N, C-alpha and C positions, 0 to 999 in steps of 0.2 A: 981162299976161294977166288977164282978168276974174277976180274972186273966185270966181264960180261954177265956171268952168273949172278953176281951181286946186284947188278942193275935190274936183271930180270926179276929177281926176288923182291926188290923194292917196288917194282911196277905191280907185281902180283899183290903185295900187301896193300898198296895204294888203291887198286881196283876193288879189293875185298872190302876195305873200309868204306869206300865210296858207295858200293852197292848196299851195304848194310844200313847206310844212312838214308837210302831211298824209302819213301812211304810204301808200305805193303810188301817190302822185301824182307824175307826172314831166312836166316841161315843159322845152323848150329843148334845149341841147346836152348830149349825154352819150355814153358809151362811146367816147371818143376813144382810139385806139391806133395804133401804127405797126408796119409790117413792113419792117425795114431789114436787109439782109444783114450778118452780123457780119464777114465777110471777102470781099473781091473781088480777083481777080487783076488786077495792073496792066495797063491796056490794054483790059480787058473793060468791058461796060456794067453799070450798077447801077440796079435799079428800086427806088425808094422809094415805099412805099404808106402813106397816112394814112387810116384808117377812122374814121368818126364817125357819130353819129345826131343829125340836126338836129331831128327830130320835126316839130312844127307851125310852127317858126320858119323864117326865110329865111336862107340862107347869105350872110354879108357878104364874108368873105375867108378864104383859106387861104395861109399863109406858111410857107416852108421856110428854115431857117437851117443854116449850117455854123458851129459855135461860136456866136458872138453876131452873126454877119454874115448878113443876109438875102440869099439868092441867087435865090429864085423866089417869085412872088406870083400868086395866082389870084383875081380879083375878077369874079364873074359879071355884074355890072351894067355893067362897062366893056367897051370894044371897042378893041383885042382884050382878051380877058379875062386874058391872062397878061402878066407883066412879068419881065424878067431883070435881075439886079443882079450881074454877074460881070465879071471881068477876063479878057483873053485868056490862054490856056494854064492856066486854073484849072478851074473847074467848067463843063463843057459840057452844057447842058440841051438835050435834043431836044424842042422845043416841039410838034411834030406828034404826039408820043406822050405828052404831059403834059397833065394836066387838074386838076379839083378834088380828086382823090384820089391820082393817080399822077404821079410825076416820074421821067423816064428820064435818067440821066447817061451820056454816051458817053465811051469811051476814058479811063477814070478814071486819074489820076496818083497816085502814093504821097503827094504833098503834101497831099491832101485828107483823109487819115485823121483821124478824130476823132469828135466828138459832132455828131449831126444832130438837128434838132428840127422838129416840125410844130406850127404854131399855127393853130387854127380859131376863127373868131369868127362869132357869129350877128349878124343885122341888128337894127335898132331894133325894139322899144324896149329890149330887155334888153342887147344887145351882149355876151352871154355869151361868154367866151373860155376856151379850154383849150389847153395846150401839153404835148406829150409828146416825150421825147428817147430816143435810142438811139445806140450807138457803131457805127461802121463802120471797118474797117481795110483799106486797099488794100495788097495783099501783092506783094512781089517774090519770085518763087519761085526756088529753087536750080536751077542748070543741069544738075546730075547727082545721082546717088544718093549716099547717105552713104558715106563711105570708111572701111574697116577697115584699121588698120595695127598692126604689132607682134605679130601672131598667127602662130605657126608651124604647119606642116602636121601635125606629129606631137608627141605629148606622152606621157610615162609617168605612172603613178600617183605622186602626190606632187610632181609638177612644179607650178610656179606659172605660170598663164596671166595675162599682162599685156599689154593692148592698148588702143588708142583707137578711138573712132568719132567722126568729125568730119563736120560738115555744110558744104556749099558756101555761098558768100555768098548771103544772102537778107535780106528785111526783112518781118517780124522773123526772128530766128534760129529754126531748126527745133527742136522738142522731140524729144530723142533718147532711145531706150529700148533696152537690151540684153536679149536672150533666150538662154537655154540650152535646147536641145531644145524650142523653142517655148513655154517657160515663162519668164515675166518674172523677171529676177534680183532678189534681195533687195537692199535699200539698202546692206548691209554689203559687197557685192561692188563697189560703185561709188565713184568719186571724181568729183565734179561741179566743173567749172571755171567761172569767170565768163564771161559772154557776151563775145566778142571783137567790138569795134566798129571798123569800117574807115571812118574819117571821109572819106577821099577819095572812096570810092564811095557813102557814106551807106548802107552795108549792114552786116550782122552775120553771125557764124558761131558755132558751138557745138562743144564737145569733151566727150565723156563717156568716162572711163577705166573699164576692167573689170579686176579683179584678184581671183583666187581660186586655191585649191589643188585640183588635180585629184584626185578620188576615184573609186572603183569605180562609184559611183552616177551619175557623169556620162556614162559610156560606155554606149551601147546597141548591142550587137553589134559592139563595137570601134570605134564612131564617135561623135563628139560634134559637134553642130551649134550654131554661134554665129550669131546674127542681130542686126543693129542696124537699128532702124526710125526714120524721121524723119517728123515730122508738123508741119503748120502749119494750124491751125484745121481745117476740114473740106474744104479745097480742095487739099491736098497730102499725099500719103502714099507714101513710097518706102522700100525696105529693101535691105540687102545681107547676104549670107550667107558663112560660112566653115566648111568641113568639116574636122574634125580626126580623124586616125587614131590609135588607141592604139599606142604604140611599146612592144612587149613586149621585155624584156631578153634578150640572147643567153646561151646556156648554154656555159660553158667546158668544157675537157677533163675537169676534175675533177668535172663534173656540177653545179657550183655557179654561181649567178649572182653577178656582182660586186655586185649590189644586192639580194641575196636577202632581206635584212631589210626593205627598203623596198618591194619588189615581190614578195610571196609568191605561190606557186602555190596553186591551189585545194586540192591535197593535197601539201604541201611535201615529205614524205618519199619520195614515189614516184620522183621524178626522181633524187634523190640515191642511193637504194638501187639503182636500176637501173644507174646509171653506175658506182657503186662495185663492184658485182658484176661488171660487164663488165670494168672495169680489173683487178680481182683475178684473174679467169679468164685474161685476156690475159697478165698478168705471170707467172702460174704456168706457162702454156704456153710462154712464151719461156724461162723458167728450165729447164724440162725438156728443151727442145730443145737448149739449150747444153750440158747435162750429157751427153746422149746423144752429141753430136758429140765432146766431149772424151774420153769413154770409148772410142769407136771409133778415134780418132786414137792413143790410148795402145796399144790392142791391135795395130794395124798396125805400130807401131814395135817392139813386143816380138817379133812374128813374124819381122821382118827380122833 
């Protein structure tokens, strides 16, 4: 290169660097960002979008990566502009609906879950390059609602409610939550178990235990509603419910409940007093009747 041309090139680079350092001056590639779904159901399509502002420069290439492996490239100066770098049964790119900013993946498998990246490069002379990443998880959804076990249909005040909510096989395991009368239960009511991994199916499941003592505050008009909800990202939400009736104690002939101390009435003395008066009156009447019969029997025998 002649000395004059070399000096001109140096001056051009110096001016370009100086201008880019000035406040408010912008040139080249900027505002690169991606829109990648955080979760996609297995077998669905996934649309990956890479937004960028190339300004006054020319786009050189857009590359898409899964992890460190490139699977799609768009180079506008080439024909065709797109290239695919995938193996069968892996990432299936729909080329007719993919371009410099969009990539459509068809029938996604769970094996491609992970980090995706978009790399944008400007053309000469700057070859400015920017890369942005985001995670996408391909989800295997449960085949049924969460299952509630160990919960009876009736409880008395002071009884202990102990039951489990379990999720069906999925990937990842569902996030479980217990609710009492549509209010999320506090952590001290719960026992969290480790995620169960089923290696043969490459799936997971979860169990969440509920344990609490029934009080008068739990029943609303004699009923208590338990609910367990299961969620996976924002693409799966199911719940199951169990209604519980308040089991009030029976009153014995004495007027007392066998569990009177544990299950008091709203006005404890009323029932006792009523039953005691009834039994006293009945016993007195029976005694008087027996006395009258004996007296009559004695009088008949004397007349004979």
